[in-house]
C-alpha positions in Angstrom: 43.5 52.5 49.5 40.7 54.9 49.2 41.0 55.1 45.8 40.7 51.1 45.5 37.5 51.2 47.6 36.1 53.6 45.4 36.9 51.8 42.3 35.1 48.7 43.8 32.0 50.4 44.7 31.9 51.8 41.2 32.1 48.5 39.8 29.4 47.3 42.1 26.8 50.1 41.1 27.5 49.4 37.5 26.9 45.8 37.9 23.8 46.4 39.8 22.6 48.9 37.1 23.2 46.5 34.5 21.1 43.8 36.1 18.3 46.0 36.5 18.3 46.9 32.7 18.3 43.4 31.9 15.0 42.3 33.7 12.6 41.6 31.0 8.9 42.9 31.5 6.3 40.3 31.5 3.1 40.8 29.3 -0.1 40.8 31.4 -3.2 38.8 29.9 -6.6 39.2 30.6 -7.9 35.9 31.1 -11.4 36.8 31.4 -11.5 38.4 27.8 -9.5 35.3 26.7 -11.9 33.2 28.0 -15.0 35.1 26.5 -13.2 34.4 23.0 -12.8 30.7 23.9 -16.5 30.4 25.1 -17.7 32.1 21.8 -16.1 29.8 19.6 -17.0 26.7 21.4 -20.8 27.9 21.4 -21.0 29.1 18.1 -19.4 25.5 17.0 -21.9 23.3 19.0 -24.8 24.8 17.5 -23.8 25.0 14.0 -24.6 22.1 11.4 -22.0 20.2 9.4 -23.2 22.2 6.4 -23.1 25.7 8.3 -19.4 24.9 9.5 -18.3 23.8 5.9 -19.9 27.1 4.3 -16.9 29.0 6.1 -14.4 27.3 3.6 -16.4 28.5 0.6 -15.9 32.1 1.3 -13.3 34.4 -0.2 -10.5 35.1 2.4 -11.7 39.0 2.6 -14.9 38.1 3.3 -14.0 35.7 6.1 -11.6 38.2 7.6 -14.3 40.9 7.6 -17.1 38.4 9.2 -14.8 37.5 11.9 -13.9 41.1 12.5 -17.3 42.4 12.6 -18.1 39.9 15.7 -15.1 41.0 17.2 -13.1 37.6 17.4 -9.4 38.3 17.0 -8.4 35.4 14.6 -7.1 35.2 11.0 -9.5 33.6 8.6 -7.0 30.7 7.6 -6.3 29.9 11.5 -10.3 29.9 12.1 -10.9 27.3 9.2 -8.2 24.9 10.9 -10.1 25.5 14.0 -13.2 24.3 12.4 -11.3 21.4 10.9 -10.1 20.3 14.7 -13.8 20.4 16.0 -14.9 18.2 13.1 -12.2 15.8 13.6 -12.8 16.1 17.6 -16.6 15.1 16.8 -15.5 12.1 14.7 -13.2 10.8 17.1 -15.1 11.2 20.8 -18.7 11.8 19.3 -20.9 14.7 20.0 -19.8 17.8 22.4 -21.6 17.7 25.6 -20.0 20.3 28.0 -16.7 21.4 29.3 -15.3 22.6 32.6 -13.4 25.7 33.6 -10.7 27.2 31.8 -6.8 26.8 33.2 -4.4 29.8 31.5 -1.0 28.9 31.1 1.7 31.7 30.3 4.3 30.8 27.7 7.2 32.4 26.0 5.5 33.3 22.8 2.1 33.6 24.2 -0.7 32.2 26.5 -2.8 29.0 26.1 -6.4 28.2 27.6 -7.1 24.4 28.5 -10.3 22.9 29.3 -11.4 19.3 30.0 -14.7 18.5 27.8 -17.0 15.9 27.8 -18.0 14.1 24.5 -20.5 10.8 23.9 -17.9 8.4 23.7 -14.7 9.7 25.4 -13.8 12.7 27.2 -10.8 15.2 25.8 -8.8 18.4 26.5 -9.7 21.8 24.5 -6.9 23.9 24.2 -7.2 27.5 22.7 -3.4 28.9 21.6 -3.0 32.9 21.6 -0.3 34.8 20.5 1.4 37.7 22.7 -1.1 40.1 21.4 -4.0 38.1 22.5 -4.7 36.6 18.8 -6.3 33.5 18.6 -3.9 31.3 16.7 -5.4 27.7 16.9 -8.0 25.3 18.7 -6.6 21.6 19.5 -8.7 18.7 20.7 -6.8 15.9 22.6 -8.7 12.6 23.2 -8.5 11.0 26.4 -7.6 7.2 25.9 -6.9 4.3 28.3 -3.6 2.6 28.8 -5.1 -0.3 26.9 -5.9 1.6 24.2 -2.5 3.5 23.8 -0.8 0.2 23.7 -3.2 -1.4 21.4 -2.6 1.7 19.2 1.1 1.7 19.5 1.0 -2.1 18.5 -1.0 -1.3 15.4 1.4 1.2 14.5 4.4 -0.8 15.0 2.9 -3.9 13.0 1.8 -1.5 10.1 5.5 0.0 10.1 7.3 -3.1 10.2 4.7 -4.7 7.4 5.4 -1.8 5.0 9.1 -2.2 5.6 9.2 -5.9 4.9 6.9 -5.6 1.7 9.5 -2.7 0.6 12.3 -5.2 1.2 10.5 -8.1 -0.4 9.9 -6.2 -3.5 13.4 -4.7 -3.9 14.5 -8.1 -3.3 12.0 -9.2 -6.3 13.5 -6.6 -8.6 16.9 -7.4 -7.9 16.2 -11.2 -8.8 14.9 -10.0 -12.2 18.2 -8.2 -12.8 19.8 -11.3 -13.0 18.0 -12.4 -16.0 18.8 -9.2 -17.9 22.3 -10.3 -19.0 20.9 -13.6 -20.2 18.3 -11.8 -22.1 20.7 -9.9 -23.9 22.8 -12.8 -24.8 20.0 -14.2 -26.1 19.0 -11.3 -28.2 22.7 -10.9 -29.5 22.7 -14.9 -30.4 19.7 -14.4 -32.3 20.5 -11.3 -34.4 24.1 -13.0 -35.0 22.1 -16.2 -36.7 19.7 -13.9 -38.7 22.7 -11.9 -39.9 24.7 -15.4 -40.8 21.6 -16.5 -42.6 21.3 -13.3 -44.7 25.1 -13.3 -45.5 25.0 -17.1 -46.7 24.9 -17.9 -50.5 21.8 -19.7 -51.5 23.1 -23.0 -53.2 20.8 -24.5 -55.7 20.1 -28.5 -55.5 22.1 -30.2 -58.0 19.7 -31.7 -61.0 19.9 -35.5 -60.7 21.0 -35.7 -64.3 23.8 -38.4 -63.8 21.7 -40.8 -61.8 19.0 -40.8 -64.7 21.5 -41.3 -67.6 23.2 -44.4 -65.4 19.5 -45.7 -65.3 19.1 -45.3 -68.5 22.5 -47.1 -69.6 21.1 -49.8 -67.1 17.9 -50.3 -68.9 19.7 -50.8 -72.4 22.0 -53.2 -71.2 19.2 -55.6 -69.4 16.8 -54.9 -72.1 19.4 -56.4 -74.8 20.3 -59.1 -72.5 16.8 -60.3 -72.3 16.5 -60.0 -76.0 19.5 -62.0 -76.6 18.2 -64.6 -74.5 14.5 -64.8 -75.5 15.7 -64.6 -79.3 13.7 -61.5 -80.0 14.2 -57.9 -80.3 14.0 -54.9 -77.5 11.0 -53.8 -79.5 8.9 -56.3 -78.2 8.8 -55.2 -74.8 9.8 -52.3 -72.5 11.6 -52.4 -69.1 9.8 -50.2 -66.5 11.6 -50.9 -63.3 14.8 -52.7 -62.0 14.9 -54.4 -58.7 17.8 -56.4 -57.4 17.1 -59.5 -55.8 18.7 -60.0 -52.0 20.5 -63.3 -53.5 22.1 -61.6 -56.2 23.5 -58.8 -53.8 27.0 -58.5 -54.0 28.7 -58.7 -50.4 
């Protein structure tokens, strides 16, 4: 009995030991430092003109990374250019930046984010900065606030555009299928045309018969008529010439 109790106690100790080892350490973030990075980016983006912001894209990767390192901003050059694009897109959508409120930090599995509600000329928006586990800046997103009517209007427009695109594609496919029905007829027409050309080439050319027999018959008829006229008139055939022969209707044999 004592052995069983000792065995159960040992198992309980092992379970508690494994449970303690399985606990993960939570990464602690300095919110004040992260807010300083976010404020530095917002203030500099607000103060810069569009030409100054676009000039960063003309820098080489090493030059941009070195400049960001010199100012103490923990961000990669490529991520920094993406943040500039997000800032410019937000001003095009919401108008010029006015101000923003306090920052709210949210810890995630792969890092932390800072969120602040900002005011622009045309509409409000949320500015969100994302940091990795080491505190390096990864991105900045600006999400504009839309009313329910605007959201429904955008959703309806997207639906109409999507369905319209689908119908246009279906109509185009139907037109292609309709044209495919003419292909066999077109091929048959070409085949018949080629066949006629080949038959025409193979057929022998027959010369038109010369009207010799008809000419000889007319000459004999003229001689007979001339002799009959000469006998009736009591003259010779030298005194006249028969140029044409016309049959009278009354004398036509039935």
